[in-house]
Residue, then its C-alpha position, 0 to 999 in steps of 0.5 A: x798717196x795717203x789722204x785723211x778720210x776723217x778729216x773734216x775740218x781745219x784749223x790754226x792755233x795760237x798761243x800768242x807768243x809773237x816776239x812783241x810787246x803785249x799789245x802788239x801780240x794781241x794784235x798780231x794773233x788777231x791779224x792771224x786769225x783773220x788771214x785764217x779766215x780769208x784763207x777759208x780755215x774753219x776754225x781758230x783757237x787760242x790758249x789761255x796762260x796766267x803770268x808765264x809769258x814764255x808759255x803763252x800770253x793770253x791770261x783772258x781768252x774770252x776778252x781776246x775773243x769777243x775783240x777777234x769776233x768783231x773782225x771775223x764773220x765765219x770762222x769758228x773761235x775756239x778756246x785751247x783751252x781754258x784752264x778751268x781750275x783756275x777759273x770761276x765756273x759760273x763766270x766761265x759760263x757767262x762769258x761763253x754764253x755772252x761771247x756764243x751769242x755776240x759771234x753768232x754761235x761760232x764758239x767752241x768751249x775748250x777746257x783742260x786742267x792745265x796750269x803751271x803750279x806756281x800758278x795755282x799757288x797765286x790763286x790760292x789753290x793746290x796744284x795737286x788738287x787739279x783734277x778734282x777742282x776741273x771735274x767740279x768746275x765742268x759739272x758746274x758750267x754744264x748746269x749753267x749752260x743748260x739752264x739748271x738751277x745753280x746752288x741757291x737756286x739762280x739760273x744763267x742768264x743768258x741761257x745757251x743750251x746748245x754750247x753743251x754740245x760744244x765743249x772739248x777736254x784736252x789731255x795728255x792721258x788715257x783716263x782723260x780721253x775716256x772721261x771726255x768720251x763718256x761725257x760725249x765731249x770733243x777730245x783735244x790732243x797736244x802737239x807735243x808731250x813729254x816721253x816716258x823715261x821707259x819709251x823715250x823715242x816713242x811716237x807722237x801716234x804711239x802716245x796719242x792713239x791709245x788715248x783716241x782708243x780709251x775716247x772712242x770706246x767710252x763714247x755714248x752710242x749715236x754720239x759722232x766723235x770730235x777728235x782734234x789734234x794739234x801740230x806744229x807746222x811751219x810752211x815757207x815758199x823755200x825749204x832753205x827759208x823754212x829751215x833758217x827760221x826753224x833753227x832760229x825759233x826752236x834754239x830760242x824755245x829749248x829752255x822752256x821746252x826743258x822745263x816742261x819735262x822734254x828730254x833734251x835733244x841733239x844739237x842738229x836742227x834735224x834732231x831738234x825739229x824731231x824732238x819738237x815733233x815739228x813738221x816744216x818745210x816747203x808745202x812738199x816737205x810738210x805734206x810728206x811729214x804730216x802723212x807719217x804721222x798715224x794719228x791723223x788718220x783718226x782725227x776729224x780736226x787738225x789744227x795747226x800753230x807756228x810754235x815753237x818755230x815762232x817765226x816773224x808774224x809776216x812769216x806766220x801769215x804766209x804759212x797759213x796761206x800755204x797751209x791752206x792752199x797746198x798742204x791741207x788739200x792734199x791730206x783730204x781737206x776742202x774748203x766748203x762751198x759756201x766759203x768758196x763762194x764768199x771768196x769768189 
């Protein structure tokens, strides 16, 4: 029975894609994170997206996490990701520092190059320069957080140097893995990514293990690896119900999936599940499916999301509970002793 020896932490992730108006999306996501804390999860992560509500429903991650911080007390709160090229780097450092103070040091700063090309145009930027802008902005964020002088001589207030050790970089590429490792940052791996034309049936592990290799090779000696894999996971009490909801959700998500550069899957639900890299079913189904993912043998953090099944809100709440109660313990995760005492 395979258990993942390196798995230390379990998290919940949302891109705030509930089928609801914006205010309800935000309320639902907050309720999901509160439920994740109650279930004993270690972290909760939210994504930032500008303009395109079918990709993600939240342009202002720090505002939202401040709202969630006031409703939680233990769970760590992370950005997965802040689209750093589209942000003012000093303001990111300021918002991150204030949020971390308000949530008593529970904040994790995930950053990436991300973003739709048209979003870059709206901000007056060229998406072809995203990597260069990202690198420059990340340098400014680090400089500000640790209290070094910025251009003009000012220093950040409030300073929060400990956040420099809680930066995570998201990437699809081997070069990005090496970049994150060299910096001593955490590595964020996506729940799915398009396959290359020369390897259309490559598994996610075959794509992501070389990224992990590059990360570990570049990591400075003595620096503890932080490797997080996000995975699409939806669990229901009944397999038939899980598959019914998956069929609705994946077919609804198909246009956006194809727009993201993925190949068109076959017509059956089973083919859609494979194409979307989705782990779905009753608890035993999902345990078996996740055990087959070789990437997870190497990660320190597993973060699950209900996308692209995107079942109605009550079903997502139940899925969170089932992952914490049945799925994750079978993979090697355990609630902390302090959290068990709190729950009791």
